[in-house]
C-alpha positions in Angstrom: 128.3 -88.1 57.7 128.8 -87.9 53.9 125.9 -88.6 51.9 123.1 -87.9 54.4 120.5 -85.2 53.8 120.7 -82.2 56.0 117.7 -83.2 58.0 119.1 -86.8 58.5 122.4 -85.2 59.8 120.5 -83.0 62.2 118.3 -85.8 63.3 121.3 -88.1 63.9 123.2 -85.4 65.8 120.5 -84.4 68.1 119.9 -88.1 69.0 123.8 -88.7 69.4 123.4 -85.8 72.0 120.2 -86.7 73.8 120.2 -90.6 73.6 122.4 -91.2 76.7 119.9 -88.9 78.6 116.7 -90.5 77.5 117.9 -94.2 77.2 119.3 -94.1 80.8 116.4 -92.0 82.4 113.7 -94.1 80.7 115.2 -97.2 82.5 115.6 -95.3 85.8 119.3 -95.3 85.5 120.3 -91.8 84.8 121.7 -91.1 88.3 123.6 -94.3 88.0 125.0 -93.7 84.6 125.5 -89.9 84.0 128.9 -88.4 85.1 128.7 -85.1 87.1 131.2 -82.9 86.2 131.5 -79.2 87.4 133.1 -77.0 90.1 130.6 -77.0 92.9 129.8 -80.0 95.1 126.0 -79.2 95.1 125.7 -79.9 91.4 124.3 -83.5 91.8 121.3 -82.0 93.4 120.4 -80.2 90.3 122.2 -81.8 87.3 119.7 -84.6 86.3 116.7 -82.3 86.1 118.8 -79.9 84.0 119.7 -82.8 81.6 116.2 -84.1 81.1 114.5 -80.6 80.9 116.8 -79.2 78.3 117.0 -82.3 76.2 113.4 -82.6 76.0 112.9 -78.6 75.3 115.0 -79.2 72.2 113.5 -82.5 71.2 110.0 -81.6 71.6 108.9 -80.3 68.3 110.4 -83.2 66.4 108.5 -85.5 68.6 105.2 -83.7 68.2 105.0 -84.0 64.5 104.4 -87.4 62.9 107.0 -88.0 60.1 106.3 -88.9 56.6 109.3 -91.1 56.2 108.6 -94.5 57.6 112.0 -95.0 59.1 112.0 -91.6 60.6 108.5 -92.2 62.1 109.7 -95.3 63.6 112.6 -93.4 65.3 110.5 -90.6 66.4 107.7 -92.8 67.9 110.6 -94.8 69.9 112.0 -91.6 71.4 108.5 -90.2 72.1 108.0 -93.4 74.2 111.5 -93.0 75.7 110.7 -89.4 76.5 107.4 -90.1 78.3 109.1 -92.9 80.2 111.9 -90.4 81.2 109.2 -87.8 82.5 107.6 -90.5 84.5 110.9 -91.5 86.1 111.9 -88.0 87.2 108.6 -87.1 88.9 107.7 -90.4 90.6 108.7 -90.1 94.1 109.5 -93.9 94.3 112.0 -93.7 91.3 115.6 -93.7 91.8 115.6 -91.1 89.3 113.3 -88.9 91.0 114.4 -85.3 90.6 114.8 -82.3 93.0 111.9 -79.8 92.4 112.0 -78.4 96.0 115.4 -77.6 97.2 117.6 -74.5 96.0 116.9 -72.1 93.3 118.1 -74.1 90.2 115.1 -76.4 90.0 113.2 -73.1 88.9 115.1 -73.0 85.9 115.0 -76.6 84.8 111.3 -77.1 85.8 110.8 -74.2 83.3 112.6 -75.8 80.5 110.7 -79.0 81.2 107.5 -76.9 81.0 108.7 -75.3 77.7 109.0 -79.0 76.5 105.3 -79.6 77.3 104.3 -76.4 75.5 106.1 -77.5 72.4 104.9 -81.0 72.4 101.5 -81.0 74.1 100.2 -84.2 72.6 103.2 -86.5 72.8 104.7 -85.2 76.1 101.6 -84.2 77.9 98.2 -85.7 76.6 99.8 -89.0 76.1 101.0 -89.4 79.7 99.1 -91.6 81.9 96.7 -89.9 84.4 98.9 -90.6 87.5 102.0 -89.3 85.9 100.3 -86.1 84.7 99.3 -85.5 88.5 103.0 -86.1 89.5 104.0 -83.6 86.7 101.5 -80.9 87.9 102.7 -81.5 91.6 106.4 -81.2 90.6 105.8 -78.1 88.7 103.7 -76.6 91.6 106.5 -77.3 94.2 108.8 -74.7 92.4 106.7 -72.0 94.0 108.3 -72.4 97.2 111.1 -70.2 96.2 111.5 -66.6 94.4 113.0 -66.2 91.1 115.9 -63.8 90.8 115.2 -60.3 89.5 116.4 -61.2 85.9 115.4 -63.5 83.1 114.5 -65.9 85.8 111.2 -64.2 86.0 110.2 -66.0 83.0 111.0 -69.3 84.5 108.2 -68.7 86.8 105.9 -67.5 84.0 106.8 -70.4 81.8 105.9 -73.0 84.6 102.6 -71.3 85.2 101.7 -71.1 81.5 102.5 -74.8 81.4 100.1 -75.3 84.3 97.4 -73.4 82.5 97.6 -75.7 79.4 97.4 -78.6 81.7 94.2 -77.4 83.1 95.6 -77.0 86.4 95.4 -73.9 88.8 98.0 -71.3 87.8 99.2 -68.0 89.1 98.3 -65.0 86.8 100.5 -62.6 88.8 103.9 -64.5 88.1 102.9 -64.3 84.3 101.9 -60.6 84.6 105.2 -59.6 86.5 107.3 -61.4 84.0 105.7 -59.9 80.9 105.4 -56.4 82.2 108.8 -56.2 83.7 110.7 -57.5 80.7 108.7 -54.9 78.6 110.3 -52.5 80.9 113.7 -54.0 80.3 113.4 -53.7 76.6 116.4 -51.8 75.1 115.6 -51.3 71.6 116.6 -53.0 68.1 115.6 -56.5 69.3 117.4 -56.7 72.7 116.3 -57.0 76.1 118.5 -56.4 79.3 118.7 -59.3 81.6 117.5 -57.6 84.7 118.2 -53.8 85.5 121.6 -54.1 83.6 122.5 -55.3 80.1 124.7 -58.3 79.8 126.8 -59.0 76.5 125.9 -62.8 76.2 123.3 -64.9 74.5 120.5 -65.0 77.2 118.4 -63.3 74.8 118.4 -66.6 72.9 119.0 -68.8 75.7 115.8 -67.8 77.6 114.4 -64.4 77.1 113.1 -64.3 73.5 112.0 -67.8 73.1 110.1 -68.0 76.5 108.4 -64.5 75.8 107.2 -65.6 72.5 105.8 -69.0 73.7 104.4 -67.5 77.0 102.4 -64.7 75.0 101.5 -67.1 72.5 100.0 -69.4 75.1 98.3 -67.0 77.4 98.3 -63.6 75.6 94.6 -63.7 74.8 93.4 -63.9 78.4 94.0 -60.2 79.5 93.7 -57.1 77.4 97.0 -55.9 78.6 98.7 -59.0 77.6 97.3 -58.8 74.2 98.8 -55.3 73.9 102.2 -56.8 74.5 101.8 -59.5 71.9 102.6 -57.4 68.7 105.7 -55.7 70.2 107.1 -59.0 71.5 106.8 -60.6 68.2 108.2 -57.8 66.3 111.2 -57.7 68.6 111.6 -61.3 68.2 111.7 -61.0 64.4 114.4 -58.4 64.6 116.6 -60.4 67.1 116.4 -63.3 64.7 117.7 -61.1 62.0 120.6 -60.2 64.1 121.3 -63.8 65.2 121.5 -64.8 61.5 124.1 -62.2 60.9 126.3 -63.5 63.7 127.1 -66.7 61.8 130.5 -66.2 59.9 131.0 -67.8 56.5 133.1 -70.7 58.3 130.3 -71.5 60.8 131.8 -69.7 63.6 130.3 -67.1 66.1 131.5 -64.8 68.8 132.3 -67.0 72.2 131.3 -64.2 74.5 129.5 -64.0 78.0 128.0 -66.4 80.3 127.2 -70.1 79.5 129.1 -70.4 76.3 129.3 -74.1 77.1 125.7 -74.3 75.9 127.2 -74.5 72.5 125.0 -73.9 69.6 122.1 -73.5 72.0 123.1 -70.1 71.6 120.7 -70.1 68.3 117.9 -71.3 70.1 116.0 -68.1 69.2 117.1 -68.2 65.5 115.9 -71.9 65.3 112.5 -71.0 66.9 111.9 -68.3 64.5 112.5 -70.7 61.6 110.3 -73.3 63.2 107.4 -70.6 63.7 107.8 -69.2 60.2 108.8 -66.0 61.8 111.9 -65.2 60.1 112.3 -61.6 58.5 111.1 -61.3 55.2 114.5 -60.9 53.5 115.8 -64.1 55.2 115.1 -67.3 53.3 114.5 -70.7 55.6 117.0 -72.4 53.6 119.7 -70.0 54.4 119.1 -70.5 58.1 119.3 -74.2 57.6 122.5 -73.9 55.9 124.0 -71.3 58.5 122.8 -73.3 61.6 123.9 -76.7 59.8 127.4 -75.1 59.3 127.6 -74.1 63.1 126.5 -77.6 64.1 129.0 -79.4 61.8 131.8 -77.2 62.8 131.4 -77.6 66.6 130.6 -81.4 66.3 133.4 -82.5 64.2 136.0 -81.1 66.8 137.1 -84.2 69.0 136.3 -84.0 72.9 132.6 -82.9 72.8 131.5 -86.3 74.3 133.3 -88.7 76.8 133.8 -92.3 76.0 130.2 -93.3 77.1 128.6 -90.5 74.9 127.9 -87.9 77.5 128.4 -84.3 76.7 131.6 -82.7 78.2 132.1 -79.2 79.3 133.3 -77.0 76.5 132.5 -74.7 73.7 134.2 -76.4 71.0 135.6 -79.7 72.3 136.5 -80.6 75.9 137.2 -77.2 77.6 136.4 -77.6 81.3 137.9 -74.1 82.2 135.1 -72.5 80.0 132.2 -73.7 82.6 131.2 -71.3 85.2 130.7 -72.4 88.6 126.9 -73.2 88.0 127.9 -75.4 85.0 127.7 -79.1 85.3 127.1 -81.9 82.8 123.4 -81.6 82.8 123.5 -77.9 82.0 125.2 -78.7 78.6 122.2 -80.3 77.0 120.5 -76.7 76.4 122.6 -77.2 73.1 119.5 -79.3 71.9 117.6 -76.2 71.3 119.2 -75.6 68.0 117.2 -78.6 66.5 113.9 -76.9 66.9 113.3 -76.6 63.1 113.0 -80.6 63.0 109.4 -79.9 64.0 109.0 -78.7 60.5 107.7 -81.2 57.8 110.3 -82.4 55.2 108.4 -80.3 52.4 108.7 -76.9 54.4 111.2 -74.6 52.6 113.4 -74.8 55.5 114.3 -78.4 54.5 113.3 -78.4 50.8 114.7 -75.3 49.8 118.1 -75.4 47.6 121.2 -74.6 49.6 121.7 -70.8 49.7 124.5 -68.6 51.3 123.6 -66.8 54.4 124.2 -63.1 55.1 127.8 -63.1 56.0 128.7 -65.3 53.1 127.4 -62.8 50.7 128.7 -59.8 52.7 132.3 -61.3 52.7 132.3 -62.0 49.2 130.8 -58.6 48.0 127.3 -59.8 47.4 124.2 -58.0 48.1 122.4 -58.3 51.4 119.3 -56.7 52.3 119.4 -55.6 56.0 116.9 -54.0 58.1 118.4 -51.5 60.4 115.2 -50.2 61.9 115.2 -49.8 65.4 112.2 -51.6 66.9 
């Protein structure tokens, strides 16, 4: 990797992760090629939609913006085509890779990640689909309504699906959105943190799901109802604060606490910080370049450990390498692709300060060397 720019390293690493998924599924060979590792026998019913929805959710902003560099643009356009073929493959009832949107609760989750990808790349991943494929997508998302989300962050999965249906011009359910937004407002604890349901969980679900989905849902439909408009400012203010907290979690060595559920999503734990950088919503005292350096250090540290991939390039269960015992019962191969969410800033152009800024030490680097670090300790 020596000699590559930070941006090129991020692109290469992202594509190393998602390529087996998109290349196989675009040829309708995902179920034939992807190994299914996990502790529960039912995982083959869910793992393929997991792999696709989570890969596209992280890849989407890069796909959506035409690159200035001719070689990057060639690669981007190629993967945009693979992504559309992949979507066609998983929603076509006649495809061998047709995915399960109807049985069990897990498809609610990954239909929502797929829906999030459509919000993040409405042109490349939605408008550029053929009409019959769009109808299949709408039908697939609608089929998730036959099951009730759990009383937790899962409420946002229903709301995300409905928000995408709204953007697609399809019939959508305001009540699912309304309930998710207002219930999460009730679950706000302070200082940028929401509980995950009635009780607080010390994990990364504020970043895996809650904050990114709240922000993008309210930005998509927030202007449609006065009471939703009133929630927009608090949601965004809390998101900025939580991004500040996330930046402080990254040690000078690029490590962060491996705590709570789903740590095998690896650096997907920083989806929220990545989204704040993508949307230019970092706290005023945080320079985008220091976030690039902090996240880049995390990515390099985790990817340089052997065992993250099997011999055919598929992700293996683990936090840093192959550590199957770290996977909860619901974790399988497809689950792991939520790690792609860290690459959201690739949706920024090369001249953006995130990419063009000179390398800067992030907060913990300055703290641990006696430097001055502005910190906003205000409770929000």
